[in-house]
C-alpha positions as CSV (number, residue, x, y, z in Angstrom):
1,M,0.0,0.0,0.0
2,S,1.5,3.3,-1.0
3,T,2.1,6.1,1.6
4,N,3.2,9.7,1.4
5,K,5.2,9.3,4.7
6,K,8.8,10.3,4.1
7,S,11.8,8.3,5.1
8,P,14.5,10.0,7.2
9,V,17.2,8.9,4.8
10,S,19.8,11.7,4.1
11,R,19.6,13.1,0.6
12,S,21.5,15.9,-1.2
13,G,20.5,19.5,-1.2
14,R,18.9,18.9,-4.6
15,F,15.8,17.4,-2.8
16,T,13.3,19.1,-0.5
17,G,12.6,15.9,1.4
18,G,13.3,12.2,1.7
19,P,11.8,9.5,-0.4
20,A,8.5,8.0,0.4
21,A,8.7,5.0,2.8
22,D,7.7,2.5,0.2
23,V,10.4,3.9,-2.1
24,A,13.0,3.6,0.6
25,Q,11.9,0.0,1.3
26,F,12.1,-0.8,-2.4
27,T,15.6,0.7,-2.9
28,E,17.4,-0.3,0.3
29,S,20.2,-2.8,0.1
30,I,21.4,-2.9,3.7
31,S,19.4,-6.2,4.1
32,F,22.1,-7.9,2.1
33,D,25.0,-5.6,1.5
34,W,25.8,-5.4,5.2
35,R,28.0,-8.4,4.5
36,L,30.5,-5.9,3.0
37,W,31.1,-4.2,6.3
38,R,34.7,-5.4,6.9
39,H,35.7,-4.4,3.4
40,D,33.9,-1.1,3.6
41,L,35.8,-0.3,6.8
42,A,39.1,-1.4,5.3
43,G,38.6,0.8,2.2
44,S,37.6,3.8,4.3
45,M,40.7,3.4,6.5
46,A,42.9,3.3,3.5
47,H,41.1,6.3,2.0
48,A,41.5,8.3,5.2
49,T,45.2,7.5,5.3
50,M,45.6,8.7,1.7
51,L,43.5,11.9,2.4
52,Q,45.9,12.7,5.3
53,K,48.9,12.3,3.0
54,I,47.5,14.8,0.4
55,G,46.5,17.3,3.1
56,V,42.7,16.9,3.1
57,L,42.8,15.5,6.6
58,T,45.1,16.4,9.5
59,K,46.9,13.6,11.3
60,K,44.6,14.1,14.3
61,E,41.5,13.8,12.1
62,S,42.8,10.8,10.3
63,R,43.6,9.0,13.5
64,A,40.1,9.9,15.0
65,I,38.4,8.6,11.8
66,I,40.4,5.3,11.9
67,R,39.7,4.8,15.6
68,G,36.0,5.5,15.0
69,L,35.8,3.0,12.1
70,D,37.6,0.4,14.2
71,A,35.2,0.9,17.1
72,I,32.2,0.5,14.7
73,G,33.8,-2.6,13.3
74,K,34.1,-4.1,16.8
75,E,30.4,-3.4,17.5
76,I,29.3,-4.9,14.2
77,K,31.4,-8.0,14.9
78,A,29.8,-8.3,18.4
79,G,26.3,-7.9,16.9
80,Q,25.7,-4.6,18.7
81,F,25.5,-2.3,15.7
82,Q,22.1,-1.1,14.6
83,W,21.7,-1.2,10.8
84,K,19.2,1.4,9.6
85,P,17.2,0.6,6.4
86,A,16.5,4.3,6.1
87,L,20.2,4.8,5.3
88,E,19.9,2.5,2.3
89,D,23.2,0.6,2.3
90,V,26.3,-0.4,4.2
91,H,28.2,2.6,3.1
92,M,25.8,5.2,4.4
93,N,25.1,3.3,7.6
94,I,28.8,3.3,8.5
95,E,29.5,6.8,7.3
96,A,26.5,8.3,9.1
97,E,27.4,6.6,12.4
98,L,31.1,7.6,12.0
99,T,30.1,11.3,11.4
100,R,27.8,11.2,14.5
101,R,30.8,10.1,16.6
102,V,33.7,11.8,14.9
103,P,33.0,15.3,13.4
104,A,35.9,14.8,10.9
105,G,34.0,11.9,9.5
106,A,32.2,14.4,7.3
107,K,35.4,14.8,5.3
108,L,35.9,11.0,4.7
109,H,33.8,11.0,1.5
110,T,36.0,13.6,-0.1
111,A,36.9,12.5,-3.7
112,R,34.9,9.3,-3.3
113,S,31.5,8.1,-4.6
114,R,29.4,5.2,-3.5
115,N,30.0,4.1,-7.1
116,D,33.7,3.5,-6.7
117,Q,33.2,2.6,-3.1
118,V,30.9,-0.4,-3.8
119,A,33.1,-1.5,-6.7
120,L,36.0,-1.6,-4.2
121,D,34.1,-3.4,-1.5
122,M,32.9,-6.1,-3.9
123,R,36.4,-6.7,-5.2
124,L,37.8,-6.9,-1.6
125,W,35.0,-9.3,-0.5
126,L,35.3,-11.5,-3.6
127,R,39.0,-11.7,-3.3
128,D,38.6,-13.1,0.2
129,E,35.8,-15.5,-0.9
130,I,37.9,-16.9,-3.8
131,T,40.7,-17.7,-1.3
132,L,38.2,-19.4,1.0
133,L,36.6,-21.3,-1.8
134,L,40.0,-22.5,-3.0
135,G,40.5,-23.9,0.5
136,D,37.1,-25.6,0.4
137,L,37.8,-27.2,-3.0
138,A,41.3,-28.3,-1.8
139,A,39.7,-30.0,1.3
140,L,37.3,-31.8,-1.0
141,Q,40.2,-33.0,-3.2
142,R,42.0,-34.2,-0.1
143,A,38.8,-36.1,1.0
144,L,38.6,-37.8,-2.4
145,V,42.3,-38.7,-2.4
146,A,42.0,-40.1,1.2
147,L,39.0,-42.2,0.3
148,G,40.9,-43.5,-2.8
149,E,44.0,-44.3,-0.8
150,K,42.0,-46.2,1.8
151,N,40.5,-48.3,-0.9
152,S,43.4,-48.4,-3.3
153,A,42.9,-52.1,-4.1
154,V,39.2,-51.8,-4.9
155,I,38.2,-52.2,-8.6
156,I,34.8,-51.3,-10.0
157,P,33.2,-51.3,-13.4
158,G,33.7,-48.1,-15.2
159,Y,30.6,-46.9,-17.1
160,T,29.7,-45.3,-20.4
161,H,26.1,-44.6,-21.2
162,L,25.6,-45.9,-17.6
163,Q,26.4,-49.4,-18.9
164,R,29.3,-51.4,-17.6
165,A,32.3,-50.7,-19.8
166,Q,35.8,-51.5,-18.5
167,P,37.3,-52.1,-15.1
168,V,38.9,-49.2,-13.3
169,H,40.3,-48.7,-9.8
170,F,37.8,-47.0,-7.5
171,A,40.5,-44.5,-6.7
172,H,40.9,-43.7,-10.4
173,H,37.2,-42.8,-10.6
174,L,37.6,-40.5,-7.6
175,L,40.8,-38.9,-9.0
176,A,38.8,-37.9,-12.1
177,Y,36.9,-35.5,-9.8
178,V,40.2,-34.3,-8.3
179,E,41.3,-33.3,-11.8
180,M,38.0,-31.5,-12.4
181,L,38.3,-29.6,-9.1
182,E,41.9,-28.7,-10.0
183,R,40.7,-27.0,-13.2
184,D,38.1,-25.2,-11.1
185,C,40.9,-23.9,-8.8
186,E,42.9,-22.8,-11.8
187,R,40.0,-20.8,-13.1
188,L,39.4,-19.2,-9.8
189,W,43.0,-18.1,-9.5
190,D,42.8,-16.7,-13.0
191,C,39.6,-14.9,-12.0
192,H,41.4,-13.6,-8.9
193,S,43.9,-11.7,-11.1
194,R,41.1,-9.6,-12.6
195,V,39.3,-9.1,-9.2
196,N,42.6,-7.9,-7.7
197,I,42.5,-4.4,-9.3
198,C,41.7,-1.3,-7.3
199,P,38.9,1.0,-8.6
200,L,38.9,3.5,-5.8
201,G,39.7,7.0,-7.0
202,S,37.4,6.7,-10.0
203,G,34.7,8.8,-8.2
204,A,31.2,8.6,-9.5
205,I,32.3,8.5,-13.2
206,A,35.1,11.0,-13.9
207,G,37.6,10.8,-11.0
208,T,38.3,14.0,-9.1
209,T,40.3,17.2,-9.5
210,L,42.1,16.5,-6.1
211,P,45.6,15.0,-6.2
212,L,44.7,11.6,-4.9
213,D,47.4,8.9,-4.4
214,R,45.6,5.9,-5.8
215,A,48.7,3.8,-5.7
216,L,48.9,4.3,-1.9
217,V,45.4,3.1,-1.4
218,A,45.9,0.1,-3.7
219,E,49.1,-0.9,-1.9
220,L,47.5,-0.5,1.6
221,L,44.6,-2.8,0.5
222,G,46.9,-5.4,-1.2
223,F,46.0,-4.7,-4.8
224,V,49.4,-5.8,-6.0
225,D,50.5,-8.6,-8.4
226,A,53.0,-11.4,-7.8
227,Q,55.8,-9.0,-8.5
228,G,54.5,-6.4,-6.1
229,K,53.3,-4.0,-8.8
230,V,50.3,-2.0,-7.9
231,Q,47.1,-2.9,-9.9
232,L,44.8,0.1,-10.7
233,T,41.8,0.4,-13.0
234,Q,42.7,2.6,-16.0
235,N,39.4,4.0,-17.0
236,S,37.1,5.7,-14.5
237,M,33.9,5.0,-16.4
238,D,34.7,1.3,-16.8
239,A,35.8,1.0,-13.2
240,V,32.5,2.0,-11.7
241,S,30.3,0.0,-14.1
242,D,32.5,-3.1,-14.5
243,R,31.0,-6.3,-13.1
244,D,32.9,-8.7,-15.4
245,F,34.8,-10.0,-12.3
246,A,31.5,-10.9,-10.7
247,V,30.2,-12.7,-13.8
248,E,33.5,-14.5,-14.2
249,F,33.4,-15.7,-10.6
250,C,29.8,-16.9,-11.1
251,A,30.8,-18.7,-14.3
252,A,33.7,-20.4,-12.5
253,G,31.3,-21.2,-9.7
254,A,28.7,-22.6,-12.1
255,L,31.3,-25.0,-13.6
256,A,32.5,-26.0,-10.2
257,A,28.8,-26.7,-9.3
258,V,28.6,-28.9,-12.4
259,H,31.5,-31.0,-11.1
260,L,30.0,-31.2,-7.6
261,S,26.7,-32.2,-9.1
262,R,28.3,-35.0,-11.2
263,L,30.1,-36.3,-8.2
264,A,26.9,-36.2,-6.2
265,E,25.1,-38.2,-8.9
266,D,27.8,-40.9,-8.7
267,V,27.5,-41.0,-4.9
268,I,23.7,-41.3,-5.2
269,L,24.0,-44.2,-7.6
270,W,26.7,-46.0,-5.6
271,A,24.7,-45.6,-2.4
272,S,21.6,-47.2,-4.0
273,A,20.6,-50.8,-3.2
274,E,21.1,-51.6,-6.9
275,F,24.8,-50.6,-6.8
276,N,25.5,-50.9,-3.1
277,F,29.1,-49.8,-3.7
278,I,29.2,-47.5,-0.7
279,K,27.6,-46.8,2.7
280,I,27.3,-43.2,3.9
281,A,27.4,-42.5,7.6
282,D,24.1,-41.9,9.3
283,A,25.1,-38.3,10.2
284,Y,25.1,-37.4,6.5
285,T,21.9,-39.1,5.5
286,T,18.2,-38.6,6.4
287,G,15.3,-40.9,6.8
288,S,11.7,-41.0,5.5
289,S,8.7,-39.6,7.3
290,L,6.7,-42.6,6.1
291,M,9.1,-45.5,5.2
292,P,11.2,-46.5,8.2
293,Q,13.8,-48.5,6.2
294,K,14.9,-45.5,4.1
295,K,18.3,-43.9,4.3
296,N,18.5,-41.1,1.8
297,P,21.7,-39.4,0.5
298,D,20.3,-35.9,1.0
299,I,23.7,-34.1,1.1
300,A,24.4,-35.4,-2.4
301,E,20.9,-34.7,-3.7
302,L,20.9,-31.1,-2.4
303,T,24.3,-30.5,-3.9
304,R,23.0,-31.7,-7.2
305,G,19.8,-29.6,-6.8
306,K,21.6,-26.4,-5.7
307,T,23.5,-26.4,-9.0
308,G,20.4,-25.0,-10.6
309,R,20.4,-21.9,-8.5
310,V,24.1,-21.3,-9.2
311,F,23.3,-21.5,-12.9
312,G,20.5,-19.0,-12.3
313,N,22.7,-16.6,-10.6
314,L,25.1,-16.5,-13.6
315,M,22.2,-16.0,-16.1
316,A,20.7,-13.3,-13.8
317,L,24.0,-11.3,-13.9
318,L,24.5,-11.7,-17.6
319,T,20.9,-10.5,-18.2
320,L,21.3,-7.6,-15.7
321,L,24.4,-6.3,-17.6
322,K,23.5,-6.8,-21.2
323,G,21.5,-3.6,-21.8
324,L,23.1,-1.1,-19.3
325,P,24.5,2.1,-20.8
326,M,27.6,3.6,-19.3
327,T,28.2,4.0,-16.5
328,Y,26.7,3.2,-13.1
329,N,23.0,2.4,-13.0
330,R,21.0,1.4,-10.0
331,D,20.3,-1.9,-11.7
332,L,23.8,-2.9,-10.5
333,Q,22.5,-3.1,-6.9
334,E,21.0,-6.4,-8.0
335,D,24.4,-8.0,-8.5
336,K,25.3,-8.6,-4.9
337,E,22.7,-11.2,-3.9
338,R,23.5,-13.2,-7.0
339,L,27.2,-13.0,-6.2
340,F,26.8,-13.7,-2.5
341,D,24.5,-16.7,-3.2
342,T,26.9,-18.3,-5.7
343,A,29.8,-18.1,-3.2
344,D,27.7,-19.3,-0.3
345,T,26.2,-22.2,-2.3
346,V,29.3,-23.5,-3.9
347,R,31.3,-23.2,-0.7
348,A,28.7,-25.0,1.4
349,S,28.3,-27.8,-1.2
350,A,32.0,-28.4,-1.4
351,R,32.4,-28.4,2.4
352,L,29.4,-30.8,3.0
353,M,30.5,-33.2,0.2
354,A,34.0,-33.4,1.7
355,A,32.6,-34.1,5.1
356,M,30.3,-36.8,3.7
357,L,33.1,-38.5,1.8
358,R,35.2,-38.6,5.0
359,H,32.4,-40.6,6.5
360,T,31.8,-43.0,3.6
361,H,32.6,-46.7,3.7
362,V,33.3,-48.7,0.5
363,N,31.6,-52.1,0.3
364,Q,34.6,-53.9,-1.1
365,P,33.0,-57.4,-1.6
366,V,30.2,-55.9,-3.7
367,C,32.6,-53.9,-5.8
368,A,34.8,-57.0,-6.3
369,C,31.8,-59.0,-7.5
370,A,30.8,-56.3,-10.0
371,A,34.3,-55.9,-11.3
372,A,34.6,-59.7,-11.7
373,D,32.2,-59.5,-14.7
374,P,34.4,-60.9,-17.5
375,A,32.5,-58.8,-20.1
376,L,34.4,-55.8,-18.8
377,L,37.5,-57.3,-20.4
378,A,36.0,-57.8,-23.9
379,T,38.1,-55.0,-25.2
380,D,41.2,-56.7,-23.7
381,L,40.3,-59.7,-25.8
382,A,40.2,-57.6,-28.9
383,D,43.6,-56.2,-27.9
384,Y,44.8,-59.8,-27.6
385,L,43.9,-60.4,-31.2
386,V,45.6,-57.1,-32.2
387,G,48.7,-58.5,-30.5
388,K,48.4,-61.5,-32.7
389,G,48.6,-59.3,-35.8
390,M,44.9,-58.8,-36.5
391,A,43.7,-55.2,-37.3
392,F,41.5,-53.7,-34.6
393,R,38.3,-53.4,-36.6
394,P,38.2,-57.1,-37.5
395,A,39.3,-57.9,-33.9
396,H,36.3,-55.9,-32.6
397,H,34.0,-57.8,-34.9
398,V,35.4,-61.2,-33.8
399,V,35.0,-60.4,-30.1
400,G,31.5,-59.2,-30.8
401,A,30.8,-62.7,-32.2
402,V,32.4,-64.2,-29.1
403,V,30.1,-62.2,-26.9
404,A,27.0,-63.3,-29.0
405,L,28.1,-66.9,-28.6
406,A,28.5,-66.6,-24.9
407,E,25.0,-65.1,-24.6
408,K,23.5,-67.8,-26.7
409,S,25.3,-70.5,-24.7
410,G,24.3,-68.9,-21.4
411,K,28.0,-68.6,-20.4
412,R,30.2,-65.9,-19.1
413,L,33.0,-64.9,-21.5
414,N,35.7,-66.6,-19.4
415,E,33.7,-69.8,-19.3
416,L,33.9,-70.4,-23.1
417,T,36.3,-73.2,-24.1
418,L,39.3,-72.7,-26.4
419,A,37.4,-74.8,-29.0
420,E,34.4,-72.4,-28.8
421,L,36.7,-69.4,-29.2
422,Q,38.5,-71.0,-32.2
423,S,35.1,-71.8,-33.7
424,I,34.8,-68.0,-34.1
425,D,38.4,-67.4,-35.2
426,P,41.4,-69.7,-35.2
427,T,43.7,-66.8,-34.1
428,F,42.7,-67.5,-30.5
429,G,45.4,-69.5,-28.8
430,R,45.7,-71.3,-25.4
431,D,46.7,-68.1,-23.8
432,A,43.5,-66.3,-24.8
433,L,41.5,-67.1,-21.7
434,G,44.4,-65.5,-19.6
435,V,43.0,-62.2,-20.7
436,F,40.3,-62.5,-18.1
437,N,42.7,-62.4,-15.2
438,L,41.6,-59.1,-13.7
439,K,44.8,-58.5,-11.7
440,T,46.9,-59.1,-14.8
441,A,44.6,-56.9,-16.9
442,M,44.9,-54.0,-14.4
443,A,48.7,-54.4,-14.2
444,K,48.9,-53.8,-18.0
445,R,47.2,-50.4,-17.9
446,N,50.2,-48.3,-17.1
447,L,50.1,-45.5,-19.7
448,T,50.0,-42.0,-18.1
449,G,46.5,-41.3,-17.0
450,A,45.4,-45.0,-17.3
451,P,43.6,-46.9,-14.4
452,G,46.4,-49.4,-14.0
453,T,47.5,-50.4,-10.6
454,K,50.9,-48.8,-10.6
455,E,49.7,-45.7,-12.4
456,V,46.9,-45.1,-9.9
457,A,49.3,-45.5,-7.0
458,K,51.6,-42.9,-8.7
459,Q,48.7,-40.5,-9.2
460,L,47.5,-40.9,-5.6
461,A,51.0,-40.2,-4.4
462,R,51.3,-37.1,-6.7
463,W,48.0,-35.7,-5.4
464,R,48.8,-36.4,-1.8
465,A,52.0,-34.5,-2.1
466,Q,50.5,-31.6,-4.1
467,L,47.6,-31.2,-1.6
468,S,49.6,-31.6,1.6
């Protein structure tokens, strides 16, 4: 319901009064951007230090401002700070309270706009989140490696089209996800390099006539590259309207969510009665409100389900930006919830999946029974014929005929006699049935990246060292 009641929010001298209460409610962002408070305080402290250097603030004023900001930070951390929706956002809430306590606080906004201020805060926040997410992904990688090492001798069927294909070590399957997550980490580090650029000093759109020391602020806030070179935005209009770094993070987060979802799907299948390859600890499963026998892999299912919202966040950001003219537009206020949610969702999914895997038991006898299916070594039988000089295509055809004979005879492949094999093709010798020795077959798979026994052990050791 509309009302003419005015909000007490502070506005410039251009306006004769504040916005209507419903307008203030519609436009506020403090309900979510309060999360930027640490970074807003850090940016303001660096800005105050720089303003003192160029003579806008005295040393006494600068110290009073920094003490005031520090005190506000302690109150926020303790949950004692009162956020006021009427003041719209985190920037105005902190600045208004600072000015109430410290008269010199009125000078802090000199040569600064909320446009470059929020761009700075978001970059500082995201820089921290990337570091934390990298830690979460590394912890998940370690959980996968640990589960693989604990079950290094376990062999399972590998699947294509969700049909049994060829035998692989269980650890090899887990290491596939370690590789995926490593690519996610590399993408995040690459994204970090473009986040780590300081926009403060760009003002609302066109900088300022005051002699700011942008490099000092950037250095104080850690916007430096690996060589210690200060990283500054080079165009004020781009600096205040650029959200590429947010889109890039959400894109990297979306791909990480894809990998988490694929891992979750494998876990869900393996935990089913039909597969029964693994048992997840009770603490990481739930029951049914109706069926007392149920034990549901909800952590994996929710991880799979939350991927959709991460995709949605990316699409929302892309759609938000596609039609914006230069430079800052209020539409950009909508970027934060999407960015925050992607970081929260991907980080929580990675943490919970890692915890679940650390409390997962592999049902080795069931895995061994599944891997003992001789049909998994049909390709090895074709390789045997190749070793006898036959071209692979004819060998593939011959083994297909062998499979058909076994099915017709009601036998497993390794139960066929030499005479039966030779009835298909005389190339088969007495050593042909030796192909179905699983231990020997796995020992032969020693190309780099293959699921052979020695190669998997080498890869486990490599990842253990790399993640330690």
